[in-house]
C-alpha positions as CSV (number, residue, x, y, z in Angstrom):
1,X,0.1,0.1,0.1
2,X,2.8,2.5,0.6
3,X,4.4,1.8,-2.5
4,X,1.3,2.7,-4.4
5,X,1.0,5.7,-2.5
6,X,4.5,6.7,-3.0
7,X,3.8,5.8,-6.9
8,X,0.9,8.5,-7.1
9,X,2.6,11.0,-5.1
10,X,5.5,10.9,-7.8
11,X,3.1,11.1,-10.6
12,X,1.2,13.7,-8.8
13,X,4.6,15.9,-8.4
14,X,5.3,15.5,-12.2
15,X,1.9,16.9,-12.8
16,X,2.2,19.9,-10.6
17,X,5.7,20.5,-11.8
18,X,4.6,20.4,-15.4
19,X,1.8,22.9,-14.4
20,X,4.4,25.2,-12.7
21,X,7.1,25.2,-15.3
22,X,4.7,25.5,-18.5
23,X,3.2,28.6,-16.9
24,X,6.5,30.3,-15.9
25,X,8.5,29.1,-19.0
26,X,6.2,27.8,-21.5
27,X,5.8,24.5,-23.0
28,X,8.9,24.4,-25.4
29,X,10.9,25.9,-22.6
30,X,10.1,23.3,-20.2
31,X,12.5,20.2,-20.9
32,X,11.7,17.0,-19.4
33,X,15.0,17.1,-17.1
34,X,13.8,20.3,-15.6
35,X,10.2,18.7,-15.0
36,X,11.9,15.6,-13.4
37,X,14.2,17.8,-11.0
38,X,11.4,20.0,-9.8
39,X,9.4,17.1,-9.1
40,X,12.3,15.7,-7.4
41,X,12.5,12.6,-9.3
42,X,15.0,10.9,-11.8
43,X,14.1,11.8,-15.5
44,X,13.6,7.9,-16.3
45,X,11.1,7.8,-13.8
46,X,9.0,10.2,-16.0
47,X,8.8,7.4,-18.4
48,X,7.1,5.0,-15.9
49,X,4.1,7.3,-16.1
50,X,4.2,8.9,-19.5
51,X,5.4,7.9,-22.9
52,X,7.0,11.3,-23.7
53,X,6.5,15.1,-23.2
54,X,3.4,15.2,-25.3
55,X,1.7,12.6,-23.5
56,X,2.7,14.4,-20.0
57,X,1.2,17.5,-21.2
58,X,-1.9,15.9,-22.6
59,X,-2.5,13.9,-19.5
60,X,-1.9,17.2,-17.4
61,X,-4.1,18.9,-19.6
62,X,-6.9,16.3,-18.9
63,X,-6.5,15.9,-15.2
64,X,-6.6,19.7,-14.8
65,X,-9.6,20.1,-16.9
66,X,-11.4,17.3,-14.9
67,X,-10.6,19.2,-11.6
68,X,-11.8,22.2,-13.1
69,X,-15.1,21.0,-14.4
70,X,-15.7,18.8,-11.2
71,X,-15.5,22.1,-9.4
72,X,-17.8,24.1,-11.7
73,X,-20.7,21.5,-11.8
74,X,-20.2,20.4,-8.4
75,X,-23.6,22.5,-7.0
76,X,-25.3,22.6,-10.2
77,X,-28.5,20.6,-10.8
78,X,-30.1,19.8,-14.2
79,X,-33.5,20.6,-12.6
80,X,-32.4,24.2,-12.3
81,X,-33.9,27.0,-14.8
82,X,-31.3,27.9,-17.6
83,X,-30.7,31.2,-16.0
84,X,-30.1,29.9,-12.5
85,X,-27.9,26.9,-13.9
86,X,-25.9,29.1,-16.0
87,X,-25.3,31.6,-13.0
88,X,-24.4,28.7,-10.6
89,X,-22.3,27.4,-13.3
90,X,-20.2,30.9,-14.1
91,X,-20.0,31.6,-10.3
92,X,-18.0,28.3,-9.9
93,X,-15.9,28.7,-12.9
94,X,-15.2,32.2,-11.9
95,X,-14.4,31.0,-8.1
96,X,-12.0,28.3,-9.4
97,X,-10.5,30.8,-11.9
98,X,-9.8,33.2,-9.0
99,X,-8.6,30.7,-6.6
100,X,-7.1,28.0,-8.7
101,X,-4.6,30.6,-10.6
102,X,-2.1,28.0,-11.5
103,X,-4.6,25.5,-12.9
104,X,-6.5,28.0,-14.4
105,X,-3.4,29.6,-16.2
106,X,-2.3,26.2,-17.2
107,X,-5.6,25.8,-18.9
108,X,-5.8,29.1,-20.5
109,X,-2.2,28.4,-22.1
110,X,-3.4,25.1,-23.4
111,X,-6.4,26.8,-24.9
112,X,-4.4,29.4,-26.6
113,X,-1.4,27.4,-27.9
114,X,-1.3,24.3,-29.9
115,X,0.4,22.4,-27.6
116,X,-2.4,20.0,-26.7
117,X,-3.2,17.2,-29.2
118,X,-6.7,17.1,-30.9
119,X,-7.7,13.7,-28.9
120,X,-7.0,15.4,-25.7
121,X,-9.0,18.4,-26.6
122,X,-11.9,16.3,-27.5
123,X,-11.5,14.2,-24.4
124,X,-11.6,18.0,-22.3
125,X,-14.5,19.3,-24.1
126,X,-16.4,16.4,-23.0
127,X,-15.8,17.7,-19.3
128,X,-17.8,20.5,-20.1
129,X,-20.9,18.6,-21.2
130,X,-23.0,19.6,-18.4
131,X,-22.7,23.2,-19.9
132,X,-23.4,22.4,-23.2
133,X,-26.4,20.3,-22.4
134,X,-27.5,23.6,-20.5
135,X,-26.9,25.6,-23.6
136,X,-28.7,23.4,-26.0
137,X,-31.8,23.6,-23.6
138,X,-31.5,27.3,-23.1
139,X,-31.6,27.4,-27.3
140,X,-34.4,24.8,-27.6
141,X,-36.3,27.0,-24.7
142,X,-35.7,30.1,-26.8
143,X,-33.6,31.7,-24.0
144,X,-29.9,31.5,-25.1
145,X,-29.1,32.6,-28.5
146,X,-29.0,30.0,-31.4
147,X,-25.2,30.6,-31.9
148,X,-22.2,28.0,-31.8
149,X,-21.1,26.7,-28.6
150,X,-17.6,28.2,-29.5
151,X,-19.3,31.6,-29.6
152,X,-21.3,31.2,-26.3
153,X,-18.1,30.2,-24.6
154,X,-16.1,33.0,-26.2
155,X,-18.6,35.5,-25.0
156,X,-19.6,34.3,-21.5
157,X,-16.7,32.1,-20.0
158,X,-13.6,33.1,-21.9
159,X,-13.5,36.9,-20.3
160,X,-13.0,35.0,-17.0
161,X,-9.2,34.1,-18.0
162,X,-8.9,37.9,-18.7
163,X,-10.0,38.8,-15.3
164,X,-8.0,35.9,-13.7
165,X,-5.1,37.6,-15.4
166,X,-5.4,41.2,-14.7
167,X,-6.2,40.5,-10.9
168,X,-3.3,38.5,-10.9
169,X,-1.0,41.2,-12.1
170,X,-2.7,43.3,-9.5
171,X,-4.2,45.7,-12.1
172,X,-7.8,45.2,-10.5
173,X,-9.2,43.7,-7.6
174,X,-12.4,41.3,-8.2
175,X,-14.8,42.0,-5.3
176,X,-18.4,40.8,-4.9
177,X,-19.7,43.6,-7.0
178,X,-17.3,43.0,-9.7
179,X,-18.0,39.5,-10.0
180,X,-21.6,40.3,-10.3
181,X,-21.3,43.2,-13.0
182,X,-19.2,40.4,-15.0
183,X,-21.9,37.7,-14.3
184,X,-24.2,39.9,-15.8
185,X,-22.4,41.3,-18.7
186,X,-21.8,37.3,-19.5
187,X,-25.6,36.7,-19.3
188,X,-26.5,39.2,-21.2
189,X,-23.9,38.1,-24.1
190,X,-25.8,35.0,-24.5
191,X,-29.4,35.5,-23.6
192,X,-32.0,36.6,-26.2
193,X,-33.2,39.9,-25.2
194,X,-36.9,39.9,-25.2
């Protein structure tokens, strides 16, 4: 049992080192040797868990995306109205991005660069299914604009990454009022105006 836990700890250390180094140095400036050193394991140990650097980054992405979406959907219920469900999900995503900055920055880098392969991206999108289902219901009920889910995401969720970055730089402090204003702007951007 102790050997299994030690193995899990090593893998987790590699994941966390990958997140930190990619966030600080970028994908291409993060060699496996540097990841191993930061994780306090031998470079050969990496290959017990991952095939290569691409596999390590892809699996890190899926793991972080899983943590992100588990948090985002934890308090969401399919019985909620479209607006209430969107508010619950949006505010959980905002909370995650503002509190779990390293994970959120890693996901933002993955979304904005070609460092993740297409099968891993598709796997990552599956984790967003409750939000996509909510939007489909909202479109069917005439509440959400009948536009691409990519556009809905770009206008309602992606701005949170920008807010996270400017708060992280100290340019703004996101308090309850700013968060509510940001939510209202996000909701306004995707709902059908009546």
